[in-house]
C-alpha positions as CSV (number, residue, x, y, z in Angstrom):
1,X,68.3,8.3,6.4
2,X,65.1,5.9,6.3
3,X,64.8,3.7,3.4
4,X,62.2,1.2,1.5
5,X,62.7,-1.4,4.2
6,X,62.7,0.7,7.1
7,X,59.0,1.5,7.1
8,X,57.0,-0.8,4.6
9,X,53.7,0.5,3.1
10,X,51.3,-2.2,5.2
11,X,48.5,-3.8,3.7
12,X,44.6,-2.6,4.3
13,X,43.1,-4.4,6.7
14,X,40.6,-7.3,4.8
15,X,41.2,-9.6,2.3
16,X,43.9,-10.0,-0.5
17,X,43.4,-10.9,-4.0
18,X,46.2,-12.4,-5.8
19,X,47.0,-12.4,-9.5
20,X,49.7,-15.3,-9.7
21,X,52.9,-15.3,-11.5
22,X,51.5,-17.8,-14.6
23,X,48.3,-15.9,-14.7
24,X,46.9,-13.0,-17.7
25,X,44.0,-11.2,-16.7
26,X,42.5,-9.4,-19.4
27,X,39.9,-6.4,-18.6
28,X,39.2,-3.9,-16.1
29,X,39.5,-5.1,-12.3
30,X,38.1,-3.0,-9.5
31,X,38.6,-4.0,-5.9
32,X,38.7,-2.9,-2.4
33,X,41.3,-4.1,0.4
34,X,44.5,-5.5,-1.2
35,X,45.4,-6.5,-4.8
36,X,48.8,-8.2,-5.3
37,X,49.9,-8.7,-8.7
38,X,52.8,-11.2,-9.5
39,X,51.5,-12.0,-13.3
40,X,50.3,-9.8,-15.9
41,X,47.1,-8.0,-16.0
42,X,46.0,-6.0,-19.4
43,X,43.5,-3.3,-18.5
44,X,42.7,-0.3,-16.1
45,X,42.6,-1.2,-12.0
46,X,40.8,1.0,-10.2
47,X,39.3,0.9,-6.3
48,X,35.9,0.8,-5.3
49,X,34.4,4.1,-4.3
50,X,34.8,5.1,-0.7
51,X,36.9,1.9,-0.3
52,X,40.4,1.8,1.4
53,X,43.0,-0.2,-1.0
54,X,46.5,-1.3,-1.4
55,X,47.7,-2.5,-4.7
56,X,51.5,-4.1,-4.7
57,X,52.9,-5.1,-8.3
58,X,55.7,-7.5,-7.1
59,X,59.0,-7.8,-9.5
60,X,57.9,-9.6,-12.3
61,X,54.5,-8.4,-12.3
62,X,53.0,-6.2,-15.3
63,X,50.4,-4.1,-15.8
64,X,49.1,-2.7,-19.2
65,X,46.7,0.0,-18.4
66,X,45.4,3.0,-16.0
67,X,46.1,2.4,-12.4
68,X,43.9,4.7,-10.0
69,X,44.2,3.6,-6.2
70,X,44.8,5.0,-2.9
71,X,48.1,3.4,-2.0
72,X,50.3,1.3,-3.8
73,X,53.8,-0.2,-4.0
74,X,55.3,-0.9,-7.4
75,X,58.5,-3.3,-7.8
76,X,57.3,-4.4,-11.4
77,X,56.2,-2.7,-14.7
78,X,53.7,-0.7,-15.5
79,X,52.9,0.5,-19.0
80,X,50.0,3.5,-18.5
81,X,49.6,6.4,-16.1
82,X,49.2,5.7,-12.3
83,X,47.2,7.9,-10.2
84,X,47.8,7.8,-6.5
85,X,45.8,9.9,-3.8
86,X,47.9,8.5,-0.9
87,X,51.3,7.1,-0.8
88,X,53.3,5.6,-3.6
89,X,56.2,3.3,-3.4
90,X,58.5,2.8,-6.4
91,X,61.0,0.0,-5.4
92,X,64.2,-0.5,-7.3
93,X,62.8,-2.6,-9.6
94,X,60.1,-0.4,-10.8
95,X,59.6,0.4,-14.5
96,X,56.9,2.8,-15.6
97,X,56.2,4.1,-18.9
98,X,53.5,6.9,-18.3
99,X,52.7,9.6,-16.2
100,X,52.8,9.4,-12.5
101,X,50.3,11.6,-10.1
102,X,51.0,11.4,-6.7
103,X,50.5,13.2,-3.1
104,X,53.3,11.3,-1.3
105,X,56.0,9.3,-3.3
106,X,58.9,7.3,-2.2
107,X,61.2,6.3,-4.9
108,X,64.1,3.7,-4.9
109,X,67.5,4.0,-6.3
110,X,67.1,2.0,-9.2
111,X,63.5,2.7,-10.4
112,X,62.9,4.1,-13.8
113,X,60.1,6.6,-14.6
114,X,59.5,7.2,-18.5
115,X,57.0,9.8,-18.0
116,X,56.3,12.9,-15.9
117,X,55.9,13.1,-12.2
118,X,53.0,15.2,-11.4
119,X,52.1,16.4,-7.5
120,X,48.4,16.2,-6.8
121,X,47.5,17.6,-3.4
122,X,44.5,16.2,-1.7
123,X,41.2,17.6,-1.9
124,X,39.8,19.6,0.8
125,X,37.0,17.3,1.6
126,X,39.6,14.2,1.8
127,X,41.6,15.8,4.3
128,X,38.6,16.9,6.3
129,X,37.2,13.3,6.0
130,X,40.5,11.8,7.5
131,X,40.8,14.1,10.3
132,X,37.2,13.1,11.1
133,X,38.2,9.5,10.9
134,X,41.1,10.0,13.2
135,X,39.1,11.9,15.6
136,X,36.5,9.0,15.9
137,X,39.2,6.6,16.0
138,X,40.7,8.4,19.1
139,X,37.4,9.0,20.8
140,X,36.7,5.5,20.6
141,X,40.1,4.6,21.9
142,X,39.6,6.6,24.7
143,X,36.4,5.0,25.9
144,X,37.6,1.8,25.9
């Protein structure tokens, strides 16, 4: 059986923003690329439209607000709803007080969800865009 350690969710290519352990950020955050939260965020977290992004909430990290991202790994505490259109990993120390809306989910033994789990299938437009993107990458690799 594959576990969380066998195939970690890879970071998105690009820069990483870090909310450090001793930091508290109050206000909504909109980002692209990677956001790692070791401290506390009080506000909504979302991704710039059309951008790929990865959210990591590490053990000890805390978010109080709604989260809307393509991919996330949670090993800290979230108070608010989580909406993930791609893959969501809830690691063993994850604690969610809110509803979780996901396409793909991986849950470790020990994580806690105090709310509902709601599967949300990707939109047809999203699937077509992913197929086209893969075809372009494949064609670029073939011509190299």
